[in-house]
C-alpha positions as CSV (number, residue, x, y, z in Angstrom):
1,M,0.0,0.1,0.0
2,P,1.3,3.2,-1.0
3,S,2.5,5.7,1.9
4,S,0.4,9.3,2.5
5,D,3.6,10.7,1.6
6,S,3.4,9.9,-1.8
7,Q,0.0,11.8,-2.7
8,A,0.7,14.3,-5.5
9,S,-0.1,17.9,-5.5
10,W,-2.9,19.4,-7.0
11,T,-0.2,21.9,-8.6
12,S,2.1,18.8,-9.4
13,P,2.3,18.7,-13.5
14,E,2.0,15.2,-13.5
15,Y,-1.2,15.1,-11.8
16,V,-2.5,18.4,-13.8
17,A,-1.1,16.6,-17.4
18,T,-3.4,13.7,-16.4
19,V,-6.5,15.5,-15.3
20,V,-6.4,17.3,-18.2
21,G,-6.1,14.0,-20.3
22,V,-8.8,12.4,-19.0
23,L,-10.9,15.4,-19.3
24,A,-9.7,15.7,-23.0
25,T,-10.4,12.0,-23.4
26,G,-13.9,12.3,-22.1
27,A,-14.7,15.1,-24.4
28,L,-13.5,13.4,-27.4
29,V,-15.3,10.7,-26.3
30,F,-19.0,12.5,-26.0
31,Y,-17.9,14.0,-29.6
32,S,-17.7,10.9,-30.9
33,T,-21.2,9.5,-29.8
34,L,-22.4,12.2,-31.9
35,V,-21.1,11.5,-34.7
36,Q,-22.4,8.5,-36.4
37,T,-18.9,7.4,-38.7
38,G,-16.0,4.8,-38.2
39,P,-12.6,5.9,-37.4
40,T,-10.2,7.1,-40.6
41,V,-7.0,8.2,-40.4
42,D,-7.5,11.8,-39.6
43,E,-10.2,10.9,-37.0
44,I,-7.7,9.2,-35.3
45,L,-5.0,11.6,-35.7
46,F,-7.0,14.2,-34.4
47,V,-7.9,12.3,-31.3
48,V,-4.4,11.6,-31.0
49,L,-3.4,15.4,-30.9
50,G,-6.9,16.0,-28.9
51,I,-5.4,14.3,-26.0
52,T,-1.8,14.6,-26.1
53,L,-1.6,18.3,-27.3
54,P,-3.9,19.8,-24.2
55,M,-1.6,17.2,-21.5
56,T,1.6,18.7,-23.0
57,I,0.5,22.1,-22.8
58,A,-1.1,21.7,-19.0
59,Y,1.9,19.9,-18.0
60,E,4.2,22.8,-19.6
61,I,2.2,25.7,-17.9
62,A,2.1,23.7,-14.7
63,R,5.9,22.9,-14.5
64,R,6.5,26.9,-15.4
65,W,3.9,27.9,-12.7
66,T,5.6,25.8,-9.8
């Protein structure tokens, strides 16, 4: 069991990037429920960039903020 000392701070860059990644994934899943077409190469690239780009930006902002 992890110790209580290992809890991440809400300003930790890894924590912020993870939260933003989860929210971006949820937003893209919600969007995909509204669109009834199959995934194409462009859509797959859109999903990958739609998740990793906000995560990277949030990580860098949080890293510079602390």
